LOGU-273947 format. One line per 4 residues: number of its first residue (from 1); their letters; for each residue x, y, z of N, C-alpha, C. Coordinates in steps of 0.05 Angstrom, whole numbers, plus 5000, padded with zeros to 4 digits. Example, Ala and Ser with C-alpha at 12.3 -4.5 7.8 and 13.67 -1.06 7.14 Angstrom:
// residues 2
1) as) 5264,4886,5156,5246,4910,5156,5264,4934,5156 ~ 5257,4955,5142,5273,4979,5143,5258,5001,5157
This chain:
// residues 160
1) mdls) 5017,4977,5000,5000,5000,5000,5018,5025,5000 ~ 5011,5044,4982,5026,5069,4983,5008,5091,4995 ~ 5020,5113,5002,5005,5134,5017,4982,5146,5001 ~ 4984,5145,4974,4962,5156,4958,4936,5141,4963
5) qval) 4938,5116,4972,4914,5100,4976,4899,5108,5002 ~ 4912,5122,5020,4899,5129,5045,4897,5159,5049 ~ 4905,5175,5029,4905,5204,5032,4878,5215,5023 ~ 4870,5238,5035,4847,5252,5026,4852,5264,4999
9) adda) 4832,5267,4983,4835,5279,4957,4847,5307,4960 ~ 4870,5312,4948,4884,5338,4952,4867,5362,4942 ~ 4854,5359,4919,4840,5381,4908,4815,5388,4925 ~ 4802,5368,4936,4778,5374,4953,4786,5388,4979
13) qtdg) 4808,5380,4990,4817,5393,5016,4828,5421,5011 ~ 4843,5425,4989,4855,5451,4985,4836,5469,4969 ~ 4823,5459,4948,4806,5476,4932,4777,5477,4942 ~ 4769,5456,4956,4742,5455,4967,4722,5442,4948
17) awia) 4698,5439,4957,4676,5427,4942,4652,5444,4946 ~ 4636,5448,4925,4612,5464,4927,4590,5446,4939 ~ 4579,5455,4962,4560,5440,4977,4534,5456,4979 ~ 4512,5444,4972,4485,5456,4976,4474,5443,5001
21) prlg) 4473,5458,5024,4464,5446,5049,4435,5437,5049 ~ 4419,5448,5032,4390,5439,5030,4385,5428,5003 ~ 4374,5405,5002,4367,5392,4977,4348,5409,4961 ~ 4354,5413,4936,4337,5429,4918,4341,5459,4920
25) etme) 4358,5468,4937,4364,5497,4939,4387,5504,4921 ~ 4387,5529,4912,4408,5538,4894,4432,5549,4910 ~ 4429,5556,4936,4451,5566,4951,4471,5545,4957 ~ 4496,5551,4951,4518,5532,4956,4541,5547,4969
29) flcv) 4557,5532,4984,4581,5542,4996,4605,5526,4986 ~ 4627,5539,4980,4651,5525,4973,4666,5519,5000 ~ 4668,5494,5007,4677,5486,5033,4700,5466,5032 ~ 4716,5466,5052,4736,5445,5057,4729,5432,5083
33) aksp) 4741,5409,5088,4736,5394,5113,4749,5409,5136 ~ 4738,5406,5159,4749,5419,5183,4777,5410,5188 ~ 4794,5430,5192,4823,5424,5198,4826,5420,5228 ~ 4847,5407,5236,4852,5404,5265,4853,5431,5279
37) kfra) 4865,5451,5267,4867,5477,5279,4839,5489,5283 ~ 4822,5486,5262,4794,5496,5265,4780,5481,5287 ~ 4782,5454,5288,4768,5439,5308,4776,5448,5336 ~ 4802,5454,5340,4811,5463,5366,4799,5490,5373
41) reir) 4797,5508,5354,4785,5534,5359,4755,5531,5365 ~ 4742,5512,5350,4714,5507,5354,4708,5497,5382 ~ 4724,5478,5391,4720,5467,5417,4724,5488,5439 ~ 4745,5504,5436,4749,5525,5456,4726,5545,5457
45) alrd) 4717,5553,5433,4695,5573,5432,4669,5561,5443 ~ 4663,5537,5437,4639,5525,5448,4640,5520,5478 ~ 4664,5514,5488,4667,5512,5517,4663,5539,5530 ~ 4674,5560,5519,4670,5587,5530,4641,5595,5530
49) lakv) 4627,5589,5508,4598,5596,5506,4582,5579,5526 ~ 4590,5554,5529,4576,5536,5548,4578,5547,5577 ~ 4600,5559,5583,4604,5571,5610,4583,5593,5614 ~ 4577,5608,5593,4558,5630,5595,4530,5620,5596
53) ygev) 4523,5599,5580,4496,5590,5577,4490,5564,5592 ~ 4509,5554,5607,4505,5530,5624,4513,5504,5612 ~ 4509,5501,5586,4517,5477,5572,4516,5482,5542 ~ 4529,5465,5526,4531,5469,5497,4504,5470,5484
57) faip) 4486,5453,5493,4460,5451,5480,4442,5475,5487 ~ 4450,5492,5506,4434,5515,5513,4444,5540,5498 ~ 4465,5538,5483,4475,5562,5469,4456,5570,5447 ~ 4446,5594,5447,4428,5603,5426,4443,5603,5399
61) awae) 4428,5597,5378,4440,5596,5351,4454,5622,5344 ~ 4441,5645,5351,4453,5671,5343,4479,5675,5358 ~ 4481,5666,5383,4506,5669,5398,4529,5653,5386 ~ 4522,5628,5379,4542,5611,5365,4550,5623,5339
65) aqrm) 4531,5634,5324,4537,5646,5298,4556,5670,5301 ~ 4550,5687,5321,4567,5710,5324,4596,5702,5332 ~ 4598,5681,5348,4625,5672,5357,4639,5655,5337 ~ 4625,5636,5325,4638,5617,5307,4638,5625,5278
69) gpvy) 4620,5642,5269,4619,5650,5241,4645,5661,5231 ~ 4657,5680,5246,4683,5690,5237,4705,5669,5236 ~ 4703,5650,5254,4723,5628,5255,4722,5611,5230 ~ 4698,5605,5221,4695,5590,5196,4708,5604,5173
73) leeg) 4704,5631,5172,4715,5647,5151,4745,5651,5154 ~ 4754,5657,5178,4783,5662,5183,4800,5637,5177 ~ 4789,5614,5184,4804,5589,5181,4801,5577,5153 ~ 4785,5591,5136,4782,5582,5108,4765,5558,5104
77) mvrg) 4748,5551,5123,4730,5528,5120,4710,5534,5098 ~ 4702,5559,5095,4684,5568,5074,4699,5587,5056 ~ 4700,5581,5030,4717,5596,5012,4701,5609,4990 ~ 4675,5606,4990,4658,5618,4970,4629,5613,4975
81) vrgl) 4612,5630,4963,4583,5626,4965,4571,5633,4938 ~ 4551,5618,4930,4537,5625,4905,4507,5617,4908 ~ 4491,5631,4892,4463,5625,4893,4448,5640,4916 ~ 4461,5659,4928,4450,5675,4950,4452,5704,4942
85) fhdr) 4430,5718,4945,4429,5746,4935,4419,5765,4957 ~ 4428,5790,4954,4419,5811,4973,4390,5820,4966 ~ 4381,5816,4942,4356,5827,4933,4338,5805,4921 ~ 4312,5810,4920,4293,5790,4909,4296,5787,4879
89) ertq) 4306,5808,4866,4310,5807,4837,4334,5790,4829 ~ 4350,5782,4848,4374,5766,4844,4394,5780,4826 ~ 4398,5806,4831,4417,5821,4815,4443,5827,4831 ~ 4441,5824,4858,4464,5830,4875,4473,5805,4891
93) pvql) 4491,5789,4879,4499,5765,4894,4514,5771,4919 ~ 4510,5755,4939,4525,5757,4964,4553,5746,4958 ~ 4573,5761,4966,4601,5754,4963,4612,5742,4989 ~ 4633,5727,4986,4646,5715,5010,4651,5736,5032
97) gdlg) 4661,5759,5024,4666,5781,5043,4642,5791,5057 ~ 4618,5787,5046,4593,5795,5058,4584,5777,5081 ~ 4592,5752,5080,4582,5732,5099,4587,5739,5128 ~ 4611,5748,5134,4618,5755,5162,4599,5775,5174
101) alia) 4593,5796,5159,4575,5817,5169,4546,5807,5171 ~ 4538,5790,5152,4511,5779,5153,4507,5761,5176 ~ 4525,5741,5180,4520,5722,5201,4525,5733,5229 ~ 4536,5757,5230,4539,5771,5256,4513,5782,5266
105) qkkf) 4493,5784,5248,4467,5794,5255,4449,5771,5264 ~ 4435,5775,5286,4417,5755,5297,4398,5744,5276 ~ 4386,5761,5260,4366,5752,5241,4377,5734,5219 ~ 4404,5733,5217,4416,5715,5196,4429,5691,5209
109) sply) 4422,5684,5234,4433,5659,5245,4426,5634,5229 ~ 4402,5634,5216,4397,5610,5199,4417,5608,5176 ~ 4427,5630,5166,4448,5629,5145,4473,5616,5156 ~ 4481,5623,5181,4503,5611,5194,4499,5580,5196
113) eqmk) 4475,5572,5204,4469,5544,5206,4473,5529,5180 ~ 4465,5542,5158,4468,5529,5132,4498,5528,5124 ~ 4513,5548,5130,4541,5548,5125,4555,5526,5141 ~ 4548,5525,5166,4559,5504,5184,4553,5476,5174
117) lave) 4528,5472,5165,4520,5446,5155,4536,5439,5130 ~ 4540,5458,5112,4556,5453,5088,4584,5444,5095 ~ 4596,5457,5115,4623,5449,5123,4623,5421,5135 ~ 4602,5415,5151,4599,5388,5162,4597,5367,5140
121) mast) 4581,5374,5120,4577,5355,5097,4604,5351,5082 ~ 4619,5373,5078,4645,5370,5065,4664,5353,5081 ~ 4664,5356,5108,4681,5341,5125,4673,5311,5124 ~ 4647,5306,5125,4637,5278,5124,4644,5265,5097
125) rlea) 4641,5280,5076,4647,5270,5049,4677,5263,5047 ~ 4694,5280,5057,4723,5274,5055,4731,5251,5073 ~ 4719,5249,5096,4724,5226,5114,4715,5200,5101 ~ 4692,5201,5087,4682,5177,5073,4700,5170,5050
129) daea) 4710,5190,5036,4729,5184,5014,4754,5171,5025 ~ 4764,5180,5048,4788,5169,5060,4783,5140,5069 ~ 4759,5135,5080,4752,5108,5089,4750,5089,5064 ~ 4738,5099,5043,4735,5083,5019,4763,5077,5007
133) algn) 4781,5096,5007,4808,5091,4997,4822,5070,5014 ~ 4818,5072,5040,4830,5052,5058,4818,5024,5053 ~ 4791,5023,5049,4777,4998,5045,4785,4986,5018 ~ 4790,5002,4998,4797,4992,4972,4826,4982,4970
137) ssdg) 4842,4988,4991,4870,4981,4990,4875,4952,4998 ~ 4856,4940,5012,4861,4913,5022,4835,4896,5020 ~ 4835,4878,5001,4812,4861,4998,4814,4836,5014 ~ 4791,4827,5024,4790,4802,5039,4789,4779,5019
141) sdgt) 4788,4754,5028,4789,4731,5011,4764,4729,4993 ~ 4742,4740,5002,4717,4739,4986,4714,4763,4968 ~ 4734,4780,4966,4733,4804,4950,4721,4828,4963 ~ 4712,4825,4988,4701,4847,5003,4724,4862,5017
145) aaae) 4724,4888,5016,4745,4903,5029,4745,4897,5059 ~ 4768,4894,5070,4771,4887,5099,4758,4909,5116 ~ 4762,4934,5108,4750,4956,5123,4720,4955,5124 ~ 4707,4946,5101,4678,4944,5100,4669,4922,5119
149) kskp) 4684,4900,5121,4676,4878,5138,4675,4886,5167 ~ 4693,4904,5175,4696,4911,5203,4676,4934,5211 ~ 4663,4946,5191,4644,4967,5197,4619,4956,5210 ~ 4609,4969,5231,4584,4961,5243,4561,4967,5223
153) sspa) 4540,4952,5224,4518,4957,5205,4497,4974,5219 ~ 4505,4998,5225,4486,5017,5237,4480,5039,5217 ~ 4458,5053,5220,4451,5074,5201,4472,5097,5203 ~ 4475,5111,5181,4494,5133,5180,4485,5156,5199
157) rtps) 4504,5169,5211,4498,5192,5227,4492,5216,5209 ~ 4474,5233,5218,4469,5258,5203,4485,5280,5216 ~ 4497,5298,5200,4512,5320,5212,4494,5338,5228 ~ 4506,5349,5250,4490,5368,5266,4497,5396,5260
């Protein structure tokens, strides 16, 4: 086995993938999977917010958006947005630089949630690609990948 068989797709991690967080919607985010540095910042931020609100599950969406939205953008987890407009006529597209100011507003916390979901989906997709690459590298005697044999047969988790 060589390292290319267990590595994440370079272009997806560096260039990102366009993700539509809602099926049938035209809004998409260009996302990369969460980096270890991002995950560390996310954990620290959520712990800090949990101290204020009692626990992680009690953190209001708008408070998380105000704290974490800039982190998603600063760490480059979201690198673009398309299909989202400032006006009903769809003549003024929202630019990446606009996202920070928008998600800082309470009324746009649902936009943050969609952005967050898109990054989760990108992370899940890249992890699945890595698992598939690992599974394809070693076949069992019946032709089934060894990694597939060892997987529990439980339903897939949905990103939060």
